C-alpha positions in Angstrom: 0.0 0.0 0.0 1.4 3.4 -0.9 2.0 6.2 1.6 -0.6 8.3 -0.2 -3.3 5.6 0.3 -2.3 5.1 4.0 -2.6 8.8 4.6 -6.0 8.9 2.9 -7.2 6.1 5.1 -5.9 7.9 8.2 -7.9 11.0 7.2 -11.0 8.9 6.8 -10.4 7.2 10.2 -9.9 10.6 11.9 -13.2 11.8 10.4 -15.0 8.6 11.6 -13.5 9.0 15.0 -14.6 12.6 15.3 -18.1 11.5 14.1 -18.3 8.9 16.8 -18.2 6.0 14.3 -14.9 4.7 15.8 -13.9 4.5 19.4 -10.8 6.2 20.6 -9.1 2.8 21.1 -10.0 1.8 17.5 -8.6 5.0 16.1 -5.4 4.9 18.2 -4.7 1.3 17.1 -5.3 2.2 13.5 -3.1 5.2 13.8 -0.3 3.2 15.4 -0.5 0.5 12.7 -0.5 3.1 9.9 2.6 4.8 11.3 4.4 1.5 11.1 3.3 1.0 7.5 4.6 4.4 6.2 7.8 4.2 4.3 10.5 6.9 3.7 9.0 9.3 6.3 11.6 11.1 8.4 12.0 9.9 11.9 11.1 13.3 13.3 7.7 13.1 11.6 7.1 9.6 13.0 7.9 10.9 16.4 5.4 13.8 16.0 2.8 11.2 14.9 3.6 9.1 18.0 3.3 12.2 20.3 -0.1 13.0 18.8 -1.2 9.4 19.2 -0.3 9.5 22.9 -2.0 12.9 23.4 -5.3 11.6 21.8 -5.1 8.5 24.0 -4.4 10.4 27.2 -7.1 13.1 26.5 -9.6 10.3 26.2 -8.8 9.1 29.7 -9.1 12.7 30.9 -12.5 12.9 29.4 -13.6 9.7 31.0 -12.6 11.1 34.4 -14.6 14.2 33.8 -11.5 16.4 33.4 -11.2 19.2 30.9 -10.0 17.9 27.6 -7.8 19.5 25.0 -8.1 16.7 22.5 -9.2 19.0 19.7 -5.7 20.5 19.5 -3.9 17.2 18.8 -6.6 16.3 16.2 -6.0 19.6 14.5 -2.3 19.1 14.5 -2.7 15.6 13.2 -5.0 16.8 10.4 -2.4 19.4 9.3 0.4 16.9 9.4 -1.6 14.5 7.3 -2.4 17.3 4.8 1.3 18.2 4.6 2.4 14.6 4.1 -0.2 14.0 1.4 1.1 16.9 -0.5 4.6 15.5 -0.2 3.7 11.9 -1.3 1.1 12.8 -4.0 
């Protein structure tokens, strides 16, 4: 599978997660697997993806505990990163 198609699927999964069609756990697992499948992506970008994955996962736990969540920020950063990578790999 090409990087472009992996990134497209990631965008779709993020939209499904935001719409409530996927659980946080499903999305984080899909994100993790997709990161492992990307080829030729700089290590620093993979680290950024990993940081966003952890932020989304941790914010979900904060929401469950009734704490204020800032999960929208990691999602916005992830969306921008996906857009930039799609431009690079298209």
